[in-house]
N, CA, C and O atoms as a Maestro MAE file, in Angstrom:
{
 s_m_m2io_version
 :::
 2.0.0
}

f_m_ct {
 s_m_title
 :::
 protein
 m_atom[268] {
  # First column is atom index #
  i_m_mmod_type
  r_m_x_coord
  r_m_y_coord
  r_m_z_coord
  i_m_residue_number
  s_m_chain_name
  s_m_pdb_residue_name
  s_m_pdb_atom_name
  i_m_atomic_number
  :::
  1 25 105.523 105.054 96.037 1 A "UNK " " N  " 7
  2 3 105.203 105.357 94.797 1 A "UNK " " CA " 6
  3 2 104.661 106.374 95.674 1 A "UNK " " C  " 6
  4 15 103.939 106.009 96.602 1 A "UNK " " O  " 8
  5 25 104.955 107.802 95.476 2 A "UNK " " N  " 7
  6 3 104.242 108.585 96.217 2 A "UNK " " CA " 6
  7 2 103.915 109.565 94.677 2 A "UNK " " C  " 6
  8 15 104.717 109.753 93.762 2 A "UNK " " O  " 8
  9 25 102.870 109.937 94.750 3 A "UNK " " N  " 7
  10 3 102.013 111.359 94.389 3 A "UNK " " CA " 6
  11 2 101.706 112.794 94.792 3 A "UNK " " C  " 6
  12 15 101.425 112.931 95.983 3 A "UNK " " O  " 8
  13 25 101.704 113.948 94.001 4 A "UNK " " N  " 7
  14 3 100.936 114.745 94.774 4 A "UNK " " CA " 6
  15 2 99.464 114.584 94.187 4 A "UNK " " C  " 6
  16 15 99.425 113.437 93.744 4 A "UNK " " O  " 8
  17 25 98.235 115.205 93.980 5 A "UNK " " N  " 7
  18 3 97.588 115.641 93.540 5 A "UNK " " CA " 6
  19 2 96.819 117.186 94.410 5 A "UNK " " C  " 6
  20 15 96.417 117.478 95.536 5 A "UNK " " O  " 8
  21 25 96.989 118.010 92.709 6 A "UNK " " N  " 7
  22 3 95.913 119.160 92.895 6 A "UNK " " CA " 6
  23 2 94.256 119.308 92.653 6 A "UNK " " C  " 6
  24 15 93.618 119.330 91.601 6 A "UNK " " O  " 8
  25 25 93.747 119.416 94.278 7 A "UNK " " N  " 7
  26 3 92.406 119.385 94.879 7 A "UNK " " CA " 6
  27 2 91.405 120.603 94.277 7 A "UNK " " C  " 6
  28 15 90.866 120.126 93.278 7 A "UNK " " O  " 8
  29 25 91.228 121.134 94.359 8 A "UNK " " N  " 7
  30 3 90.607 122.045 93.903 8 A "UNK " " CA " 6
  31 2 88.889 121.967 94.439 8 A "UNK " " C  " 6
  32 15 88.181 121.042 94.040 8 A "UNK " " O  " 8
  33 25 88.381 122.968 95.309 9 A "UNK " " N  " 7
  34 3 87.042 123.070 96.287 9 A "UNK " " CA " 6
  35 2 86.984 122.667 97.588 9 A "UNK " " C  " 6
  36 15 86.001 122.274 98.216 9 A "UNK " " O  " 8
  37 25 88.659 122.856 98.114 10 A "UNK " " N  " 7
  38 3 88.457 122.712 99.357 10 A "UNK " " CA " 6
  39 2 89.463 124.112 99.932 10 A "UNK " " C  " 6
  40 15 90.398 124.719 99.409 10 A "UNK " " O  " 8
  41 25 88.902 124.222 100.970 11 A "UNK " " N  " 7
  42 3 88.598 125.004 101.218 11 A "UNK " " CA " 6
  43 2 89.055 126.059 103.269 11 A "UNK " " C  " 6
  44 15 89.342 127.136 103.792 11 A "UNK " " O  " 8
  45 25 88.757 124.500 103.541 12 A "UNK " " N  " 7
  46 3 89.090 124.413 105.537 12 A "UNK " " CA " 6
  47 2 89.573 123.628 105.949 12 A "UNK " " C  " 6
  48 15 90.176 122.834 105.227 12 A "UNK " " O  " 8
  49 25 89.545 123.533 106.869 13 A "UNK " " N  " 7
  50 3 90.111 122.495 107.511 13 A "UNK " " CA " 6
  51 2 89.578 120.618 107.558 13 A "UNK " " C  " 6
  52 15 90.056 119.485 107.532 13 A "UNK " " O  " 8
  53 25 87.987 121.518 107.658 14 A "UNK " " N  " 7
  54 3 87.042 120.489 107.193 14 A "UNK " " CA " 6
  55 2 87.561 119.427 106.763 14 A "UNK " " C  " 6
  56 15 87.913 118.306 107.131 14 A "UNK " " O  " 8
  57 25 87.477 120.587 105.210 15 A "UNK " " N  " 7
  58 3 88.135 119.649 103.724 15 A "UNK " " CA " 6
  59 2 89.131 118.971 103.416 15 A "UNK " " C  " 6
  60 15 89.380 118.173 102.513 15 A "UNK " " O  " 8
  61 25 90.128 119.713 104.974 16 A "UNK " " N  " 7
  62 3 91.303 118.503 104.550 16 A "UNK " " CA " 6
  63 2 91.176 117.125 105.056 16 A "UNK " " C  " 6
  64 15 91.300 116.033 104.502 16 A "UNK " " O  " 8
  65 25 90.734 117.679 106.947 17 A "UNK " " N  " 7
  66 3 90.136 116.574 107.423 17 A "UNK " " CA " 6
  67 2 89.124 115.431 106.722 17 A "UNK " " C  " 6
  68 15 89.004 114.301 107.196 17 A "UNK " " O  " 8
  69 25 88.476 115.853 105.623 18 A "UNK " " N  " 7
  70 3 87.567 114.707 104.559 18 A "UNK " " CA " 6
  71 2 88.039 114.487 103.864 18 A "UNK " " C  " 6
  72 15 87.528 113.422 103.517 18 A "UNK " " O  " 8
  73 25 89.078 114.772 102.982 19 A "UNK " " N  " 7
  74 3 89.910 114.138 102.737 19 A "UNK " " CA " 6
  75 2 90.747 113.367 102.374 19 A "UNK " " C  " 6
  76 15 90.705 112.466 101.536 19 A "UNK " " O  " 8
  77 25 91.359 113.646 102.879 20 A "UNK " " N  " 7
  78 3 92.621 112.879 104.152 20 A "UNK " " CA " 6
  79 2 91.420 111.295 104.559 20 A "UNK " " C  " 6
  80 15 91.516 110.279 103.871 20 A "UNK " " O  " 8
  81 25 90.640 111.369 105.455 21 A "UNK " " N  " 7
  82 3 90.020 109.755 106.025 21 A "UNK " " CA " 6
  83 2 89.572 109.771 104.594 21 A "UNK " " C  " 6
  84 15 90.618 110.395 104.423 21 A "UNK " " O  " 8
  85 25 89.067 109.698 103.466 22 A "UNK " " N  " 7
  86 3 88.929 109.015 102.247 22 A "UNK " " CA " 6
  87 2 90.391 108.340 101.867 22 A "UNK " " C  " 6
  88 15 90.475 107.114 101.810 22 A "UNK " " O  " 8
  89 25 91.562 109.197 101.604 23 A "UNK " " N  " 7
  90 3 92.435 108.814 101.192 23 A "UNK " " CA " 6
  91 2 92.866 107.419 102.098 23 A "UNK " " C  " 6
  92 15 92.803 106.271 101.658 23 A "UNK " " O  " 8
  93 25 93.333 107.819 103.512 24 A "UNK " " N  " 7
  94 3 93.434 106.788 104.422 24 A "UNK " " CA " 6
  95 2 93.319 105.622 104.420 24 A "UNK " " C  " 6
  96 15 94.090 104.673 104.562 24 A "UNK " " O  " 8
  97 25 91.502 105.840 104.113 25 A "UNK " " N  " 7
  98 3 90.749 104.420 104.516 25 A "UNK " " CA " 6
  99 2 91.000 102.972 102.925 25 A "UNK " " C  " 6
  100 15 90.435 101.906 102.680 25 A "UNK " " O  " 8
  101 25 92.013 103.684 102.307 26 A "UNK " " N  " 7
  102 3 92.569 102.632 100.877 26 A "UNK " " CA " 6
  103 2 93.501 101.855 100.898 26 A "UNK " " C  " 6
  104 15 94.632 102.232 100.592 26 A "UNK " " O  " 8
  105 25 93.206 100.469 101.303 27 A "UNK " " N  " 7
  106 3 93.916 99.929 100.834 27 A "UNK " " CA " 6
  107 2 95.444 100.229 100.711 27 A "UNK " " C  " 6
  108 15 95.604 101.185 99.953 27 A "UNK " " O  " 8
  109 25 96.532 99.774 101.161 28 A "UNK " " N  " 7
  110 3 97.000 100.518 99.653 28 A "UNK " " CA " 6
  111 2 98.409 101.379 99.660 28 A "UNK " " C  " 6
  112 15 99.554 101.305 99.214 28 A "UNK " " O  " 8
  113 25 97.384 102.447 100.643 29 A "UNK " " N  " 7
  114 3 97.891 104.004 100.904 29 A "UNK " " CA " 6
  115 2 99.335 104.048 102.106 29 A "UNK " " C  " 6
  116 15 99.544 104.612 103.180 29 A "UNK " " O  " 8
  117 25 99.666 103.649 101.720 30 A "UNK " " N  " 7
  118 3 101.263 103.912 102.890 30 A "UNK " " CA " 6
  119 2 101.654 105.645 103.772 30 A "UNK " " C  " 6
  120 15 102.553 105.973 104.546 30 A "UNK " " O  " 8
  121 25 100.596 106.333 103.228 31 A "UNK " " N  " 7
  122 3 101.125 107.958 103.953 31 A "UNK " " CA " 6
  123 2 100.720 108.943 103.577 31 A "UNK " " C  " 6
  124 15 101.342 109.459 102.648 31 A "UNK " " O  " 8
  125 25 99.596 109.602 104.077 32 A "UNK " " N  " 7
  126 3 99.764 110.878 103.122 32 A "UNK " " CA " 6
  127 2 99.136 113.045 103.479 32 A "UNK " " C  " 6
  128 15 98.119 113.433 104.055 32 A "UNK " " O  " 8
  129 25 99.880 113.598 103.059 33 A "UNK " " N  " 7
  130 3 99.916 114.944 103.773 33 A "UNK " " CA " 6
  131 2 99.091 115.622 102.685 33 A "UNK " " C  " 6
  132 15 99.270 116.034 101.539 33 A "UNK " " O  " 8
  133 25 97.832 115.526 103.820 34 A "UNK " " N  " 7
  134 3 96.582 117.009 102.991 34 A "UNK " " CA " 6
  135 2 96.749 117.852 102.982 34 A "UNK " " C  " 6
  136 15 97.807 117.985 103.597 34 A "UNK " " O  " 8
  137 25 96.359 118.910 102.610 35 A "UNK " " N  " 7
  138 3 96.977 121.011 102.945 35 A "UNK " " CA " 6
  139 2 95.770 121.140 102.041 35 A "UNK " " C  " 6
  140 15 95.364 120.327 101.210 35 A "UNK " " O  " 8
  141 25 95.294 122.287 102.357 36 A "UNK " " N  " 7
  142 3 93.483 123.193 101.326 36 A "UNK " " CA " 6
  143 2 95.104 123.319 100.067 36 A "UNK " " C  " 6
  144 15 96.148 123.952 100.224 36 A "UNK " " O  " 8
  145 25 94.631 122.373 98.841 37 A "UNK " " N  " 7
  146 3 94.552 122.191 97.370 37 A "UNK " " CA " 6
  147 2 95.619 121.034 97.219 37 A "UNK " " C  " 6
  148 15 95.821 120.643 96.069 37 A "UNK " " O  " 8
  149 25 96.268 120.491 98.165 38 A "UNK " " N  " 7
  150 3 96.335 119.356 97.263 38 A "UNK " " CA " 6
  151 2 96.674 117.758 98.373 38 A "UNK " " C  " 6
  152 15 96.627 117.929 99.591 38 A "UNK " " O  " 8
  153 25 96.869 116.870 98.034 39 A "UNK " " N  " 7
  154 3 97.040 116.035 98.430 39 A "UNK " " CA " 6
  155 2 98.379 115.452 97.941 39 A "UNK " " C  " 6
  156 15 98.683 115.590 96.756 39 A "UNK " " O  " 8
  157 25 99.672 114.431 99.295 40 A "UNK " " N  " 7
  158 3 100.673 114.055 98.465 40 A "UNK " " CA " 6
  159 2 100.985 112.868 99.313 40 A "UNK " " C  " 6
  160 15 101.707 112.992 100.303 40 A "UNK " " O  " 8
  161 25 100.470 111.726 98.964 41 A "UNK " " N  " 7
  162 3 100.216 110.653 98.871 41 A "UNK " " CA " 6
  163 2 101.662 109.701 98.654 41 A "UNK " " C  " 6
  164 15 102.691 109.908 98.012 41 A "UNK " " O  " 8
  165 25 101.255 108.705 99.412 42 A "UNK " " N  " 7
  166 3 102.343 107.661 99.002 42 A "UNK " " CA " 6
  167 2 101.943 106.485 99.240 42 A "UNK " " C  " 6
  168 15 101.742 106.315 100.443 42 A "UNK " " O  " 8
  169 25 101.610 105.024 98.196 43 A "UNK " " N  " 7
  170 3 100.826 104.007 97.763 43 A "UNK " " CA " 6
  171 2 102.038 103.042 97.539 43 A "UNK " " C  " 6
  172 15 103.250 103.215 97.667 43 A "UNK " " O  " 8
  173 25 101.239 101.899 97.136 44 A "UNK " " N  " 7
  174 3 101.942 100.817 96.820 44 A "UNK " " CA " 6
  175 2 101.176 100.588 95.808 44 A "UNK " " C  " 6
  176 15 99.966 100.423 95.964 44 A "UNK " " O  " 8
  177 25 101.837 100.538 94.470 45 A "UNK " " N  " 7
  178 3 101.126 100.774 93.771 45 A "UNK " " CA " 6
  179 2 100.732 98.983 92.616 45 A "UNK " " C  " 6
  180 15 100.306 98.590 91.530 45 A "UNK " " O  " 8
  181 25 101.201 98.603 93.728 46 A "UNK " " N  " 7
  182 3 100.649 96.563 93.254 46 A "UNK " " CA " 6
  183 2 99.171 96.339 93.969 46 A "UNK " " C  " 6
  184 15 98.368 95.408 93.918 46 A "UNK " " O  " 8
  185 25 99.173 97.423 94.555 47 A "UNK " " N  " 7
  186 3 98.222 97.327 95.254 47 A "UNK " " CA " 6
  187 2 96.503 98.095 95.286 47 A "UNK " " C  " 6
  188 15 95.399 97.604 95.519 47 A "UNK " " O  " 8
  189 25 97.042 99.778 94.860 48 A "UNK " " N  " 7
  190 3 95.983 100.881 94.082 48 A "UNK " " CA " 6
  191 2 96.280 101.501 92.786 48 A "UNK " " C  " 6
  192 15 97.060 101.449 91.835 48 A "UNK " " O  " 8
  193 25 95.948 101.700 92.933 49 A "UNK " " N  " 7
  194 3 96.137 102.644 91.325 49 A "UNK " " CA " 6
  195 2 95.799 103.944 91.320 49 A "UNK " " C  " 6
  196 15 94.819 104.246 92.001 49 A "UNK " " O  " 8
  197 25 96.659 105.254 90.405 50 A "UNK " " N  " 7
  198 3 96.886 106.938 90.892 50 A "UNK " " CA " 6
  199 2 95.156 106.756 90.696 50 A "UNK " " C  " 6
  200 15 94.405 107.042 91.627 50 A "UNK " " O  " 8
  201 25 94.548 106.162 89.152 51 A "UNK " " N  " 7
  202 3 93.366 106.658 89.360 51 A "UNK " " CA " 6
  203 2 92.119 106.481 90.656 51 A "UNK " " C  " 6
  204 15 91.264 107.302 90.988 51 A "UNK " " O  " 8
  205 25 92.385 105.115 91.211 52 A "UNK " " N  " 7
  206 3 91.202 104.654 92.388 52 A "UNK " " CA " 6
  207 2 91.922 105.783 93.169 52 A "UNK " " C  " 6
  208 15 90.923 106.187 93.765 52 A "UNK " " O  " 8
  209 25 93.183 106.805 93.723 53 A "UNK " " N  " 7
  210 3 93.119 107.371 94.083 53 A "UNK " " CA " 6
  211 2 92.283 109.271 94.272 53 A "UNK " " C  " 6
  212 15 91.835 109.886 95.240 53 A "UNK " " O  " 8
  213 25 92.422 109.573 92.912 54 A "UNK " " N  " 7
  214 3 91.538 110.443 91.863 54 A "UNK " " CA " 6
  215 2 90.260 110.150 92.141 54 A "UNK " " C  " 6
  216 15 89.591 111.141 92.435 54 A "UNK " " O  " 8
  217 25 89.543 108.846 92.149 55 A "UNK " " N  " 7
  218 3 87.901 108.885 92.573 55 A "UNK " " CA " 6
  219 2 87.548 108.812 93.720 55 A "UNK " " C  " 6
  220 15 86.359 108.708 94.022 55 A "UNK " " O  " 8
  221 25 88.589 108.855 94.657 56 A "UNK " " N  " 7
  222 3 88.093 108.968 96.275 56 A "UNK " " CA " 6
  223 2 88.500 109.757 96.462 56 A "UNK " " C  " 6
  224 15 88.712 109.751 97.674 56 A "UNK " " O  " 8
  225 25 89.050 111.167 95.784 57 A "UNK " " N  " 7
  226 3 89.111 112.406 95.897 57 A "UNK " " CA " 6
  227 2 87.665 113.046 95.666 57 A "UNK " " C  " 6
  228 15 87.040 113.760 96.450 57 A "UNK " " O  " 8
  229 25 87.353 112.683 94.606 58 A "UNK " " N  " 7
  230 3 86.040 112.989 93.672 58 A "UNK " " CA " 6
  231 2 85.002 111.964 94.795 58 A "UNK " " C  " 6
  232 15 83.941 112.474 95.154 58 A "UNK " " O  " 8
  233 25 85.265 110.902 95.179 59 A "UNK " " N  " 7
  234 3 83.631 111.105 96.024 59 A "UNK " " CA " 6
  235 2 83.864 111.886 96.779 59 A "UNK " " C  " 6
  236 15 83.278 112.920 96.458 59 A "UNK " " O  " 8
  237 25 84.705 112.063 98.114 60 A "UNK " " N  " 7
  238 3 84.464 113.070 98.824 60 A "UNK " " CA " 6
  239 2 84.078 114.430 98.396 60 A "UNK " " C  " 6
  240 15 84.177 115.226 99.330 60 A "UNK " " O  " 8
  241 25 83.604 115.045 97.108 61 A "UNK " " N  " 7
  242 3 83.268 115.819 97.105 61 A "UNK " " CA " 6
  243 2 84.127 116.936 96.227 61 A "UNK " " C  " 6
  244 15 83.749 118.041 95.837 61 A "UNK " " O  " 8
  245 25 85.092 116.442 96.092 62 A "UNK " " N  " 7
  246 3 86.185 117.872 95.091 62 A "UNK " " CA " 6
  247 2 86.417 116.959 94.423 62 A "UNK " " C  " 6
  248 15 86.345 115.742 94.593 62 A "UNK " " O  " 8
  249 25 86.989 118.192 92.859 63 A "UNK " " N  " 7
  250 3 87.998 118.039 91.362 63 A "UNK " " CA " 6
  251 2 88.894 117.624 91.772 63 A "UNK " " C  " 6
  252 15 89.499 118.100 92.732 63 A "UNK " " O  " 8
  253 25 89.187 116.692 91.185 64 A "UNK " " N  " 7
  254 3 90.882 116.623 91.340 64 A "UNK " " CA " 6
  255 2 91.610 117.091 89.671 64 A "UNK " " C  " 6
  256 15 91.171 116.703 88.588 64 A "UNK " " O  " 8
  257 25 92.751 117.966 89.873 65 A "UNK " " N  " 7
  258 3 92.454 118.661 88.452 65 A "UNK " " CA " 6
  259 2 93.754 118.185 87.437 65 A "UNK " " C  " 6
  260 15 94.864 117.785 87.789 65 A "UNK " " O  " 8
  261 25 93.326 118.335 86.335 66 A "UNK " " N  " 7
  262 3 94.081 117.648 85.270 66 A "UNK " " CA " 6
  263 2 95.691 118.194 85.601 66 A "UNK " " C  " 6
  264 15 96.152 119.334 85.543 66 A "UNK " " O  " 8
  265 25 96.326 116.916 85.966 67 A "UNK " " N  " 7
  266 3 98.266 117.059 85.998 67 A "UNK " " CA " 6
  267 2 99.283 117.304 84.956 67 A "UNK " " C  " 6
  268 15 100.476 117.347 85.256 67 A "UNK " " O  " 8
  :::
 }
 m_bond[267] {
  # First column is bond index #
  i_m_from
  i_m_to
  i_m_order
  :::
  1 1 2 1
  2 2 3 1
  3 3 4 2
  4 3 5 1
  5 5 6 1
  6 6 7 1
  7 7 8 2
  8 7 9 1
  9 9 10 1
  10 10 11 1
  11 11 12 2
  12 11 13 1
  13 13 14 1
  14 14 15 1
  15 15 16 2
  16 15 17 1
  17 17 18 1
  18 18 19 1
  19 19 20 2
  20 19 21 1
  21 21 22 1
  22 22 23 1
  23 23 24 2
  24 23 25 1
  25 25 26 1
  26 26 27 1
  27 27 28 2
  28 27 29 1
  29 29 30 1
  30 30 31 1
  31 31 32 2
  32 31 33 1
  33 33 34 1
  34 34 35 1
  35 35 36 2
  36 35 37 1
  37 37 38 1
  38 38 39 1
  39 39 40 2
  40 39 41 1
  41 41 42 1
  42 42 43 1
  43 43 44 2
  44 43 45 1
  45 45 46 1
  46 46 47 1
  47 47 48 2
  48 47 49 1
  49 49 50 1
  50 50 51 1
  51 51 52 2
  52 51 53 1
  53 53 54 1
  54 54 55 1
  55 55 56 2
  56 55 57 1
  57 57 58 1
  58 58 59 1
  59 59 60 2
  60 59 61 1
  61 61 62 1
  62 62 63 1
  63 63 64 2
  64 63 65 1
  65 65 66 1
  66 66 67 1
  67 67 68 2
  68 67 69 1
  69 69 70 1
  70 70 71 1
  71 71 72 2
  72 71 73 1
  73 73 74 1
  74 74 75 1
  75 75 76 2
  76 75 77 1
  77 77 78 1
  78 78 79 1
  79 79 80 2
  80 79 81 1
  81 81 82 1
  82 82 83 1
  83 83 84 2
  84 83 85 1
  85 85 86 1
  86 86 87 1
  87 87 88 2
  88 87 89 1
  89 89 90 1
  90 90 91 1
  91 91 92 2
  92 91 93 1
  93 93 94 1
  94 94 95 1
  95 95 96 2
  96 95 97 1
  97 97 98 1
  98 98 99 1
  99 99 100 2
  100 99 101 1
  101 101 102 1
  102 102 103 1
  103 103 104 2
  104 103 105 1
  105 105 106 1
  106 106 107 1
  107 107 108 2
  108 107 109 1
  109 109 110 1
  110 110 111 1
  111 111 112 2
  112 111 113 1
  113 113 114 1
  114 114 115 1
  115 115 116 2
  116 115 117 1
  117 117 118 1
  118 118 119 1
  119 119 120 2
  120 119 121 1
  121 121 122 1
  122 122 123 1
  123 123 124 2
  124 123 125 1
  125 125 126 1
  126 126 127 1
  127 127 128 2
  128 127 129 1
  129 129 130 1
  130 130 131 1
  131 131 132 2
  132 131 133 1
  133 133 134 1
  134 134 135 1
  135 135 136 2
  136 135 137 1
  137 137 138 1
  138 138 139 1
  139 139 140 2
  140 139 141 1
  141 141 142 1
  142 142 143 1
  143 143 144 2
  144 143 145 1
  145 145 146 1
  146 146 147 1
  147 147 148 2
  148 147 149 1
  149 149 150 1
  150 150 151 1
  151 151 152 2
  152 151 153 1
  153 153 154 1
  154 154 155 1
  155 155 156 2
  156 155 157 1
  157 157 158 1
  158 158 159 1
  159 159 160 2
  160 159 161 1
  161 161 162 1
  162 162 163 1
  163 163 164 2
  164 163 165 1
  165 165 166 1
  166 166 167 1
  167 167 168 2
  168 167 169 1
  169 169 170 1
  170 170 171 1
  171 171 172 2
  172 171 173 1
  173 173 174 1
  174 174 175 1
  175 175 176 2
  176 175 177 1
  177 177 178 1
  178 178 179 1
  179 179 180 2
  180 179 181 1
  181 181 182 1
  182 182 183 1
  183 183 184 2
  184 183 185 1
  185 185 186 1
  186 186 187 1
  187 187 188 2
  188 187 189 1
  189 189 190 1
  190 190 191 1
  191 191 192 2
  192 191 193 1
  193 193 194 1
  194 194 195 1
  195 195 196 2
  196 195 197 1
  197 197 198 1
  198 198 199 1
  199 199 200 2
  200 199 201 1
  201 201 202 1
  202 202 203 1
  203 203 204 2
  204 203 205 1
  205 205 206 1
  206 206 207 1
  207 207 208 2
  208 207 209 1
  209 209 210 1
  210 210 211 1
  211 211 212 2
  212 211 213 1
  213 213 214 1
  214 214 215 1
  215 215 216 2
  216 215 217 1
  217 217 218 1
  218 218 219 1
  219 219 220 2
  220 219 221 1
  221 221 222 1
  222 222 223 1
  223 223 224 2
  224 223 225 1
  225 225 226 1
  226 226 227 1
  227 227 228 2
  228 227 229 1
  229 229 230 1
  230 230 231 1
  231 231 232 2
  232 231 233 1
  233 233 234 1
  234 234 235 1
  235 235 236 2
  236 235 237 1
  237 237 238 1
  238 238 239 1
  239 239 240 2
  240 239 241 1
  241 241 242 1
  242 242 243 1
  243 243 244 2
  244 243 245 1
  245 245 246 1
  246 246 247 1
  247 247 248 2
  248 247 249 1
  249 249 250 1
  250 250 251 1
  251 251 252 2
  252 251 253 1
  253 253 254 1
  254 254 255 1
  255 255 256 2
  256 255 257 1
  257 257 258 1
  258 258 259 1
  259 259 260 2
  260 259 261 1
  261 261 262 1
  262 262 263 1
  263 263 264 2
  264 263 265 1
  265 265 266 1
  266 266 267 1
  267 267 268 2
  :::
 }
}
């Protein structure tokens, strides 16, 4: 499954790296592409929920925009 999150508060490559690291550390994530303002994440829904992915981004210090 793939989800794209709109992320607020990102402004540079450091932000991108921080979000990517947080997402990629989650069991069940099979790939991610992060750019300033968004993340597209491939994941196994049997292992991780979309809410858990959003929580990881928020714990990294950013806000997931309502979709």
